[in-house]
CHARMM-style PDB file with segment names, atoms N, HN, CA, C and O in Angstrom:
ATOM      1  N   MET     1      77.860  69.640 100.953  1.00  0.00      PROA
ATOM      2  CA  MET     1      78.201  70.636  99.993  1.00  0.00      PROA
ATOM      3  C   MET     1      77.303  71.690  99.807  1.00  0.00      PROA
ATOM      4  O   MET     1      77.754  72.835  99.836  1.00  0.00      PROA
ATOM      5  N   ARG     2      75.681  71.436  99.554  1.00  0.00      PROA
ATOM      6  HN  ARG     2      75.315  70.506  99.531  1.00  0.00      PROA
ATOM      7  CA  ARG     2      75.094  72.472  99.252  1.00  0.00      PROA
ATOM      8  C   ARG     2      74.949  73.494 100.323  1.00  0.00      PROA
ATOM      9  O   ARG     2      74.846  74.684 100.024  1.00  0.00      PROA
ATOM     10  N   ALA     3      74.937  73.087 101.549  1.00  0.00      PROA
ATOM     11  HN  ALA     3      75.020  72.120 101.792  1.00  0.00      PROA
ATOM     12  CA  ALA     3      74.907  73.888 102.953  1.00  0.00      PROA
ATOM     13  C   ALA     3      75.924  75.078 102.741  1.00  0.00      PROA
ATOM     14  O   ALA     3      75.682  76.276 102.881  1.00  0.00      PROA
ATOM     15  N   VAL     4      77.316  74.386 102.312  1.00  0.00      PROA
ATOM     16  HN  VAL     4      77.513  73.412 102.199  1.00  0.00      PROA
ATOM     17  CA  VAL     4      78.138  75.272 102.175  1.00  0.00      PROA
ATOM     18  C   VAL     4      78.167  76.543 101.143  1.00  0.00      PROA
ATOM     19  O   VAL     4      78.658  77.660 101.309  1.00  0.00      PROA
ATOM     20  N   LEU     5      77.394  75.928  99.895  1.00  0.00      PROA
ATOM     21  HN  LEU     5      76.995  75.021  99.760  1.00  0.00      PROA
ATOM     22  CA  LEU     5      77.169  76.747  99.049  1.00  0.00      PROA
ATOM     23  C   LEU     5      75.885  77.957  99.347  1.00  0.00      PROA
ATOM     24  O   LEU     5      75.799  79.137  99.006  1.00  0.00      PROA
ATOM     25  N   PHE     6      75.207  77.295  99.932  1.00  0.00      PROA
ATOM     26  HN  PHE     6      75.276  76.337 100.208  1.00  0.00      PROA
ATOM     27  CA  PHE     6      73.886  78.399 100.247  1.00  0.00      PROA
ATOM     28  C   PHE     6      74.264  79.362 101.385  1.00  0.00      PROA
ATOM     29  O   PHE     6      73.736  80.472 101.465  1.00  0.00      PROA
ATOM     30  N   LEU     7      75.140  78.946 102.223  1.00  0.00      PROA
ATOM     31  HN  LEU     7      75.569  78.045 102.157  1.00  0.00      PROA
ATOM     32  CA  LEU     7      75.635  79.928 103.339  1.00  0.00      PROA
ATOM     33  C   LEU     7      76.603  80.894 102.411  1.00  0.00      PROA
ATOM     34  O   LEU     7      76.563  82.074 102.759  1.00  0.00      PROA
ATOM     35  N   ALA     8      77.346  80.642 101.445  1.00  0.00      PROA
ATOM     36  HN  ALA     8      77.379  79.684 101.162  1.00  0.00      PROA
ATOM     37  CA  ALA     8      78.166  81.490 100.500  1.00  0.00      PROA
ATOM     38  C   ALA     8      77.112  82.616  99.948  1.00  0.00      PROA
ATOM     39  O   ALA     8      77.341  83.823  99.875  1.00  0.00      PROA
ATOM     40  N   VAL     9      76.047  82.024  99.619  1.00  0.00      PROA
ATOM     41  HN  VAL     9      75.860  81.043  99.678  1.00  0.00      PROA
ATOM     42  CA  VAL     9      75.055  82.947  98.746  1.00  0.00      PROA
ATOM     43  C   VAL     9      74.710  84.037  99.898  1.00  0.00      PROA
ATOM     44  O   VAL     9      74.727  85.268  99.894  1.00  0.00      PROA
ATOM     45  N   LEU    10      74.365  82.998 100.961  1.00  0.00      PROA
ATOM     46  HN  LEU    10      74.352  81.998 100.965  1.00  0.00      PROA
ATOM     47  CA  LEU    10      73.625  84.336 101.987  1.00  0.00      PROA
ATOM     48  C   LEU    10      74.728  85.147 102.436  1.00  0.00      PROA
ATOM     49  O   LEU    10      74.388  86.278 102.782  1.00  0.00      PROA
ATOM     50  N   LEU    11      76.031  84.865 102.531  1.00  0.00      PROA
ATOM     51  HN  LEU    11      76.307  83.946 102.250  1.00  0.00      PROA
ATOM     52  CA  LEU    11      77.194  85.779 103.008  1.00  0.00      PROA
ATOM     53  C   LEU    11      77.291  86.606 101.922  1.00  0.00      PROA
ATOM     54  O   LEU    11      77.294  87.758 102.357  1.00  0.00      PROA
ATOM     55  N   ALA    12      77.369  86.601 100.783  1.00  0.00      PROA
ATOM     56  HN  ALA    12      77.366  85.666 100.430  1.00  0.00      PROA
ATOM     57  CA  ALA    12      77.357  87.269  99.505  1.00  0.00      PROA
ATOM     58  C   ALA    12      76.566  88.398  99.023  1.00  0.00      PROA
ATOM     59  O   ALA    12      76.924  89.433  98.461  1.00  0.00      PROA
ATOM     60  N   THR    13      75.215  87.902  99.424  1.00  0.00      PROA
ATOM     61  HN  THR    13      74.924  87.061  99.880  1.00  0.00      PROA
ATOM     62  CA  THR    13      74.091  88.840  98.892  1.00  0.00      PROA
ATOM     63  C   THR    13      74.042  90.086  99.568  1.00  0.00      PROA
ATOM     64  O   THR    13      73.706  91.026  98.847  1.00  0.00      PROA
ATOM     65  N   PRO    14      74.298  90.366 100.812  1.00  0.00      PROA
ATOM     66  CA  PRO    14      74.397  91.716 101.195  1.00  0.00      PROA
ATOM     67  C   PRO    14      75.762  92.522 100.812  1.00  0.00      PROA
ATOM     68  O   PRO    14      75.848  93.750 100.792  1.00  0.00      PROA
ATOM     69  N   SER    15      76.472  91.905 100.610  1.00  0.00      PROA
ATOM     70  HN  SER    15      76.402  90.908 100.626  1.00  0.00      PROA
ATOM     71  CA  SER    15      78.003  92.561 100.131  1.00  0.00      PROA
ATOM     72  C   SER    15      77.811  92.797  98.614  1.00  0.00      PROA
ATOM     73  O   SER    15      78.443  93.724  98.108  1.00  0.00      PROA
ATOM     74  N   VAL    16      76.881  91.934  97.733  1.00  0.00      PROA
ATOM     75  HN  VAL    16      76.367  91.181  98.144  1.00  0.00      PROA
ATOM     76  CA  VAL    16      76.530  92.605  96.376  1.00  0.00      PROA
ATOM     77  C   VAL    16      75.607  93.663  96.549  1.00  0.00      PROA
ATOM     78  O   VAL    16      75.674  94.594  95.747  1.00  0.00      PROA
ATOM     79  N   ALA    17      74.717  93.694  97.487  1.00  0.00      PROA
ATOM     80  HN  ALA    17      74.663  92.938  98.139  1.00  0.00      PROA
ATOM     81  CA  ALA    17      73.813  94.690  97.412  1.00  0.00      PROA
ATOM     82  C   ALA    17      74.488  96.076  97.918  1.00  0.00      PROA
ATOM     83  O   ALA    17      74.016  97.156  97.562  1.00  0.00      PROA
ATOM     84  N   TYR    18      75.541  95.991  98.708  1.00  0.00      PROA
ATOM     85  HN  TYR    18      75.924  95.113  98.997  1.00  0.00      PROA
ATOM     86  CA  TYR    18      75.934  97.141  99.430  1.00  0.00      PROA
ATOM     87  C   TYR    18      76.864  97.876  98.243  1.00  0.00      PROA
ATOM     88  O   TYR    18      76.924  99.084  98.014  1.00  0.00      PROA
ATOM     89  N   ALA    19      77.553  96.822  97.576  1.00  0.00      PROA
ATOM     90  HN  ALA    19      77.505  95.840  97.762  1.00  0.00      PROA
ATOM     91  CA  ALA    19      78.163  97.183  96.236  1.00  0.00      PROA
ATOM     92  C   ALA    19      77.626  98.254  95.462  1.00  0.00      PROA
ATOM     93  O   ALA    19      78.040  99.397  95.270  1.00  0.00      PROA
ATOM     94  N   HSD    20      76.492  97.567  95.009  1.00  0.00      PROA
ATOM     95  HN  HSD    20      76.155  96.639  95.165  1.00  0.00      PROA
ATOM     96  CA  HSD    20      75.640  98.263  93.950  1.00  0.00      PROA
ATOM     97  C   HSD    20      74.990  99.628  94.393  1.00  0.00      PROA
ATOM     98  O   HSD    20      74.616 100.523  93.636  1.00  0.00      PROA
ATOM     99  N   SER    21      74.918  99.609  95.983  1.00  0.00      PROA
ATOM    100  HN  SER    21      75.222  98.882  96.598  1.00  0.00      PROA
ATOM    101  CA  SER    21      74.160 101.091  96.214  1.00  0.00      PROA
ATOM    102  C   SER    21      74.845 102.384  96.539  1.00  0.00      PROA
ATOM    103  O   SER    21      74.507 103.229  97.369  1.00  0.00      PROA
ATOM    104  N   GLY    22      75.872 102.376  95.728  1.00  0.00      PROA
ATOM    105  HN  GLY    22      76.146 101.689  95.054  1.00  0.00      PROA
ATOM    106  CA  GLY    22      77.255 103.230  95.801  1.00  0.00      PROA
ATOM    107  C   GLY    22      77.972 103.623  97.197  1.00  0.00      PROA
ATOM    108  O   GLY    22      78.774 104.554  97.281  1.00  0.00      PROA
ATOM    109  N   ALA    23      77.636 102.902  98.151  1.00  0.00      PROA
ATOM    110  HN  ALA    23      76.985 102.146  98.083  1.00  0.00      PROA
ATOM    111  CA  ALA    23      78.295 103.136  99.565  1.00  0.00      PROA
ATOM    112  C   ALA    23      79.749 102.843  99.440  1.00  0.00      PROA
ATOM    113  O   ALA    23      80.573 103.436 100.137  1.00  0.00      PROA
ATOM    114  N   VAL    24      80.182 101.657  98.294  1.00  0.00      PROA
ATOM    115  HN  VAL    24      79.513 101.175  97.729  1.00  0.00      PROA
ATOM    116  CA  VAL    24      81.663 101.401  98.403  1.00  0.00      PROA
ATOM    117  C   VAL    24      82.266 102.743  97.864  1.00  0.00      PROA
ATOM    118  O   VAL    24      83.259 103.104  98.495  1.00  0.00      PROA
ATOM    119  N   PHE    25      81.940 103.439  96.985  1.00  0.00      PROA
ATOM    120  HN  PHE    25      81.133 103.146  96.472  1.00  0.00      PROA
ATOM    121  CA  PHE    25      82.511 104.713  96.397  1.00  0.00      PROA
ATOM    122  C   PHE    25      82.287 105.680  97.357  1.00  0.00      PROA
ATOM    123  O   PHE    25      83.212 106.491  97.326  1.00  0.00      PROA
ATOM    124  N   ARG    26      81.529 105.928  98.129  1.00  0.00      PROA
ATOM    125  HN  ARG    26      80.777 105.270  98.155  1.00  0.00      PROA
ATOM    126  CA  ARG    26      81.481 107.018  99.110  1.00  0.00      PROA
ATOM    127  C   ARG    26      82.387 106.646 100.224  1.00  0.00      PROA
ATOM    128  O   ARG    26      82.949 107.570 100.812  1.00  0.00      PROA
ATOM    129  N   VAL    27      82.592 105.518 100.570  1.00  0.00      PROA
ATOM    130  HN  VAL    27      82.135 104.767 100.093  1.00  0.00      PROA
ATOM    131  CA  VAL    27      83.768 104.885 101.577  1.00  0.00      PROA
ATOM    132  C   VAL    27      84.975 105.256 100.914  1.00  0.00      PROA
ATOM    133  O   VAL    27      85.840 105.884 101.524  1.00  0.00      PROA
ATOM    134  N   ALA    28      85.115 104.917  99.689  1.00  0.00      PROA
ATOM    135  HN  ALA    28      84.412 104.407  99.194  1.00  0.00      PROA
ATOM    136  CA  ALA    28      86.339 105.150  99.186  1.00  0.00      PROA
ATOM    137  C   ALA    28      86.851 106.723  98.944  1.00  0.00      PROA
ATOM    138  O   ALA    28      88.029 107.078  98.972  1.00  0.00      PROA
ATOM    139  N   VAL    29      85.897 107.434  98.743  1.00  0.00      PROA
ATOM    140  HN  VAL    29      84.940 107.146  98.721  1.00  0.00      PROA
ATOM    141  CA  VAL    29      86.062 108.969  98.761  1.00  0.00      PROA
ATOM    142  C   VAL    29      86.224 109.639  99.778  1.00  0.00      PROA
ATOM    143  O   VAL    29      86.599 110.812  99.746  1.00  0.00      PROA
ATOM    144  N   ASN    30      85.933 108.912 100.970  1.00  0.00      PROA
ATOM    145  HN  ASN    30      85.629 107.960 100.996  1.00  0.00      PROA
ATOM    146  CA  ASN    30      86.200 109.608 102.296  1.00  0.00      PROA
ATOM    147  C   ASN    30      87.933 109.405 102.476  1.00  0.00      PROA
ATOM    148  O   ASN    30      88.658 110.271 102.966  1.00  0.00      PROA
ATOM    149  N   TYR    31      88.363 108.194 102.012  1.00  0.00      PROA
ATOM    150  HN  TYR    31      87.774 107.491 101.613  1.00  0.00      PROA
ATOM    151  CA  TYR    31      89.876 107.951 102.277  1.00  0.00      PROA
ATOM    152  C   TYR    31      90.695 108.985 101.419  1.00  0.00      PROA
ATOM    153  O   TYR    31      91.905 108.931 101.635  1.00  0.00      PROA
ATOM    154  N   ILE    32      90.372 109.728 100.678  1.00  0.00      PROA
ATOM    155  HN  ILE    32      89.389 109.771 100.502  1.00  0.00      PROA
ATOM    156  CA  ILE    32      91.111 109.962  99.683  1.00  0.00      PROA
ATOM    157  C   ILE    32      91.701 111.423 100.405  1.00  0.00      PROA
ATOM    158  O   ILE    32      92.858 111.725 100.112  1.00  0.00      PROA
ATOM    159  N   PRO    33      90.909 112.372 101.374  1.00  0.00      PROA
ATOM    160  CA  PRO    33      91.672 113.038 102.012  1.00  0.00      PROA
ATOM    161  C   PRO    33      93.192 112.700 103.023  1.00  0.00      PROA
ATOM    162  O   PRO    33      94.229 113.343 103.182  1.00  0.00      PROA
ATOM    163  N   MET    34      92.727 111.454 103.535  1.00  0.00      PROA
ATOM    164  HN  MET    34      91.884 110.931 103.406  1.00  0.00      PROA
ATOM    165  CA  MET    34      93.765 110.765 104.420  1.00  0.00      PROA
ATOM    166  C   MET    34      94.835 110.351 103.453  1.00  0.00      PROA
ATOM    167  O   MET    34      95.962 110.433 103.942  1.00  0.00      PROA
ATOM    168  N   LEU    35      94.796 110.004 102.438  1.00  0.00      PROA
ATOM    169  HN  LEU    35      93.881 109.937 102.041  1.00  0.00      PROA
ATOM    170  CA  LEU    35      95.978 109.706 101.641  1.00  0.00      PROA
ATOM    171  C   LEU    35      96.431 110.814 101.020  1.00  0.00      PROA
ATOM    172  O   LEU    35      97.477 110.586 100.412  1.00  0.00      PROA
ATOM    173  N   LEU    36      96.032 111.970 100.935  1.00  0.00      PROA
ATOM    174  HN  LEU    36      95.183 112.155 101.428  1.00  0.00      PROA
ATOM    175  CA  LEU    36      96.489 112.773 100.291  1.00  0.00      PROA
ATOM    176  C   LEU    36      97.413 113.869 101.545  1.00  0.00      PROA
ATOM    177  O   LEU    36      98.255 114.749 101.365  1.00  0.00      PROA
ATOM    178  N   ALA    37      96.884 113.400 102.606  1.00  0.00      PROA
ATOM    179  HN  ALA    37      96.200 112.685 102.753  1.00  0.00      PROA
ATOM    180  CA  ALA    37      97.693 113.961 104.029  1.00  0.00      PROA
ATOM    181  C   ALA    37      98.819 113.086 104.119  1.00  0.00      PROA
ATOM    182  O   ALA    37      99.841 113.691 104.442  1.00  0.00      PROA
ATOM    183  N   LEU    38      98.963 111.875 103.941  1.00  0.00      PROA
ATOM    184  HN  LEU    38      98.132 111.383 103.678  1.00  0.00      PROA
ATOM    185  CA  LEU    38     100.167 111.077 103.726  1.00  0.00      PROA
ATOM    186  C   LEU    38     101.226 111.100 102.952  1.00  0.00      PROA
ATOM    187  O   LEU    38     102.324 110.635 103.257  1.00  0.00      PROA
ATOM    188  N   VAL    39     100.842 111.831 101.562  1.00  0.00      PROA
ATOM    189  HN  VAL    39      99.950 112.209 101.315  1.00  0.00      PROA
ATOM    190  CA  VAL    39     101.791 111.961 100.720  1.00  0.00      PROA
ATOM    191  C   VAL    39     103.152 112.565 101.221  1.00  0.00      PROA
ATOM    192  O   VAL    39     104.266 112.095 100.991  1.00  0.00      PROA
ATOM    193  N   PRO    40     102.854 113.711 101.959  1.00  0.00      PROA
ATOM    194  CA  PRO    40     104.255 114.436 102.507  1.00  0.00      PROA
ATOM    195  C   PRO    40     104.899 113.835 103.572  1.00  0.00      PROA
ATOM    196  O   PRO    40     106.031 114.161 103.929  1.00  0.00      PROA
ATOM    197  N   ILE    41     104.052 112.735 104.241  1.00  0.00      PROA
ATOM    198  HN  ILE    41     103.133 112.469 103.951  1.00  0.00      PROA
ATOM    199  CA  ILE    41     104.871 112.277 104.900  1.00  0.00      PROA
ATOM    200  C   ILE    41     105.771 110.964 104.253  1.00  0.00      PROA
ATOM    201  O   ILE    41     106.874 110.675 104.717  1.00  0.00      PROA
ATOM    202  N   PHE    42     105.301 110.396 103.399  1.00  0.00      PROA
ATOM    203  HN  PHE    42     104.405 110.630 103.022  1.00  0.00      PROA
ATOM    204  CA  PHE    42     106.089 109.527 102.673  1.00  0.00      PROA
ATOM    205  C   PHE    42     107.009 110.024 101.689  1.00  0.00      PROA
ATOM    206  O   PHE    42     107.914 109.343 101.207  1.00  0.00      PROA
ATOM    207  N   TRP    43     106.790 111.094 101.426  1.00  0.00      PROA
ATOM    208  HN  TRP    43     106.055 111.647 101.817  1.00  0.00      PROA
ATOM    209  CA  TRP    43     107.600 111.817 100.200  1.00  0.00      PROA
ATOM    210  C   TRP    43     109.025 112.015 100.379  1.00  0.00      PROA
ATOM    211  O   TRP    43     109.914 111.726  99.578  1.00  0.00      PROA
ATOM    212  N   THR    44     109.156 112.643 101.739  1.00  0.00      PROA
ATOM    213  HN  THR    44     108.433 112.878 102.389  1.00  0.00      PROA
ATOM    214  CA  THR    44     110.595 113.010 102.203  1.00  0.00      PROA
ATOM    215  C   THR    44     111.447 111.933 102.356  1.00  0.00      PROA
ATOM    216  O   THR    44     112.595 112.041 101.924  1.00  0.00      PROA
ATOM    217  N   PRO    45     111.011 110.690 103.010  1.00  0.00      PROA
ATOM    218  CA  PRO    45     112.078 109.801 103.038  1.00  0.00      PROA
ATOM    219  C   PRO    45     112.228 109.035 101.444  1.00  0.00      PROA
ATOM    220  O   PRO    45     113.324 108.535 101.188  1.00  0.00      PROA
ATOM    221  N   ILE    46     111.608 108.990 100.856  1.00  0.00      PROA
ATOM    222  HN  ILE    46     110.718 109.396 101.064  1.00  0.00      PROA
ATOM    223  CA  ILE    46     111.495 108.512  99.520  1.00  0.00      PROA
ATOM    224  C   ILE    46     112.330 109.225  98.647  1.00  0.00      PROA
ATOM    225  O   ILE    46     112.941 108.629  97.761  1.00  0.00      PROA
ATOM    226  N   SER    47     112.439 110.641  98.828  1.00  0.00      PROA
ATOM    227  HN  SER    47     111.943 111.126  99.548  1.00  0.00      PROA
ATOM    228  CA  SER    47     113.190 111.510  97.880  1.00  0.00      PROA
ATOM    229  C   SER    47     114.638 111.683  98.626  1.00  0.00      PROA
ATOM    230  O   SER    47     115.578 112.209  98.031  1.00  0.00      PROA
ATOM    231  N   LYS    48     114.732 111.293  99.719  1.00  0.00      PROA
ATOM    232  HN  LYS    48     113.968 110.866 100.203  1.00  0.00      PROA
ATOM    233  CA  LYS    48     116.253 111.227 100.340  1.00  0.00      PROA
ATOM    234  C   LYS    48     116.561 110.091 100.011  1.00  0.00      PROA
ATOM    235  O   LYS    48     117.786 110.019 100.107  1.00  0.00      PROA
ATOM    236  N   PHE    49     116.068 108.972  99.610  1.00  0.00      PROA
ATOM    237  HN  PHE    49     115.073 109.030  99.532  1.00  0.00      PROA
ATOM    238  CA  PHE    49     116.655 107.493  99.320  1.00  0.00      PROA
ATOM    239  C   PHE    49     116.961 107.844  97.761  1.00  0.00      PROA
ATOM    240  O   PHE    49     118.135 107.748  97.402  1.00  0.00      PROA
ATOM    241  N   PHE    50     116.186 108.161  97.010  1.00  0.00      PROA
ATOM    242  HN  PHE    50     115.233 108.240  97.302  1.00  0.00      PROA
ATOM    243  CA  PHE    50     116.469 108.700  95.693  1.00  0.00      PROA
ATOM    244  C   PHE    50     117.850 109.356  95.453  1.00  0.00      PROA
ATOM    245  O   PHE    50     118.765 108.967  94.727  1.00  0.00      PROA
ATOM    246  N   ARG    51     117.765 110.510  96.291  1.00  0.00      PROA
ATOM    247  HN  ARG    51     117.022 110.825  96.881  1.00  0.00      PROA
ATOM    248  CA  ARG    51     118.877 111.727  96.446  1.00  0.00      PROA
ATOM    249  C   ARG    51     120.383 110.929  96.621  1.00  0.00      PROA
ATOM    250  O   ARG    51     121.406 111.057  95.948  1.00  0.00      PROA
ATOM    251  N   ARG    52     120.127 110.143  97.683  1.00  0.00      PROA
ATOM    252  HN  ARG    52     119.296 110.039  98.229  1.00  0.00      PROA
ATOM    253  CA  ARG    52     121.510 109.600  98.027  1.00  0.00      PROA
ATOM    254  C   ARG    52     121.631 108.352  96.838  1.00  0.00      PROA
ATOM    255  O   ARG    52     122.812 108.124  96.576  1.00  0.00      PROA
ATOM    256  N   TRP    53     120.916 107.726  96.271  1.00  0.00      PROA
ATOM    257  HN  TRP    53     119.957 107.911  96.485  1.00  0.00      PROA
ATOM    258  CA  TRP    53     121.088 106.766  95.398  1.00  0.00      PROA
ATOM    259  C   TRP    53     121.858 107.179  94.277  1.00  0.00      PROA
ATOM    260  O   TRP    53     122.788 106.568  93.749  1.00  0.00      PROA
ATOM    261  N   ARG    54     121.250 108.562  93.892  1.00  0.00      PROA
ATOM    262  HN  ARG    54     120.495 109.058  94.321  1.00  0.00      PROA
ATOM    263  CA  ARG    54     121.859 109.310  92.911  1.00  0.00      PROA
ATOM    264  C   ARG    54     123.138 109.654  93.037  1.00  0.00      PROA
ATOM    265  O   ARG    54     123.921 109.327  92.145  1.00  0.00      PROA
ATOM    266  N   ASP    55     123.639 110.463  94.298  1.00  0.00      PROA
ATOM    267  HN  ASP    55     123.003 110.730  95.022  1.00  0.00      PROA
ATOM    268  CA  ASP    55     124.813 110.792  94.716  1.00  0.00      PROA
ATOM    269  C   ASP    55     125.632 109.443  94.842  1.00  0.00      PROA
ATOM    270  O   ASP    55     126.732 109.575  94.307  1.00  0.00      PROA
ATOM    271  N   LEU    56     125.493 108.562  95.223  1.00  0.00      PROA
ATOM    272  HN  LEU    56     124.600 108.455  95.659  1.00  0.00      PROA
ATOM    273  CA  LEU    56     126.056 107.121  95.475  1.00  0.00      PROA
ATOM    274  C   LEU    56     126.680 107.013  93.871  1.00  0.00      PROA
ATOM    275  O   LEU    56     127.893 106.960  93.667  1.00  0.00      PROA
ATOM    276  N   PHE    57     125.910 106.994  93.040  1.00  0.00      PROA
ATOM    277  HN  PHE    57     124.925 107.036  93.206  1.00  0.00      PROA
ATOM    278  CA  PHE    57     126.270 106.720  91.716  1.00  0.00      PROA
ATOM    279  C   PHE    57     127.286 107.892  90.798  1.00  0.00      PROA
ATOM    280  O   PHE    57     127.976 107.676  89.801  1.00  0.00      PROA
ATOM    281  N   ARG    58     127.056 109.246  91.601  1.00  0.00      PROA
ATOM    282  HN  ARG    58     126.495 109.422  92.410  1.00  0.00      PROA
ATOM    283  CA  ARG    58     127.761 110.142  90.955  1.00  0.00      PROA
ATOM    284  C   ARG    58     129.131 110.135  91.715  1.00  0.00      PROA
ATOM    285  O   ARG    58     130.014 110.646  91.026  1.00  0.00      PROA
ATOM    286  N   LYS    59     129.521 109.736  92.839  1.00  0.00      PROA
ATOM    287  HN  LYS    59     128.804 109.321  93.399  1.00  0.00      PROA
ATOM    288  CA  LYS    59     130.742 109.701  93.139  1.00  0.00      PROA
ATOM    289  C   LYS    59     131.512 108.599  92.534  1.00  0.00      PROA
ATOM    290  O   LYS    59     132.723 108.643  92.316  1.00  0.00      PROA
ATOM    291  N   GLU    60     130.702 107.571  92.268  1.00  0.00      PROA
ATOM    292  HN  GLU    60     129.719 107.535  92.446  1.00  0.00      PROA
ATOM    293  CA  GLU    60     131.609 106.425  91.601  1.00  0.00      PROA
ATOM    294  C   GLU    60     132.130 106.774  90.189  1.00  0.00      PROA
ATOM    295  O   GLU    60     133.267 106.416  89.882  1.00  0.00      PROA
ATOM    296  N   ASP    61     131.383 107.432  89.343  1.00  0.00      PROA
ATOM    297  HN  ASP    61     130.459 107.723  89.593  1.00  0.00      PROA
ATOM    298  CA  ASP    61     131.485 108.041  88.036  1.00  0.00      PROA
ATOM    299  C   ASP    61     133.075 108.950  87.891  1.00  0.00      PROA
ATOM    300  O   ASP    61     133.759 109.011  86.869  1.00  0.00      PROA
ATOM    301  N   LYS    62     133.379 109.593  89.222  1.00  0.00      PROA
ATOM    302  HN  LYS    62     132.823 109.543  90.052  1.00  0.00      PROA
ATOM    303  CA  LYS    62     134.346 110.767  89.068  1.00  0.00      PROA
ATOM    304  C   LYS    62     135.655 110.027  89.174  1.00  0.00      PROA
ATOM    305  OT1 LYS    62     136.719 110.641  89.096  1.00  0.00      PROA
TER     306      LYS     62
END
């Protein structure tokens, strides 16, 4: 059991150091332009779905 805990500490130490260096923030910031580019791609099908959903209930009310 001690060997497993020791191995976990050895594996976790570089991760903690990486997280506290600010590198994680820089990596996350690099994904923002990609996410912004994906918004229009996903917006069209989602808006069509909600439009059809709304029209479905409008037809039933008449």
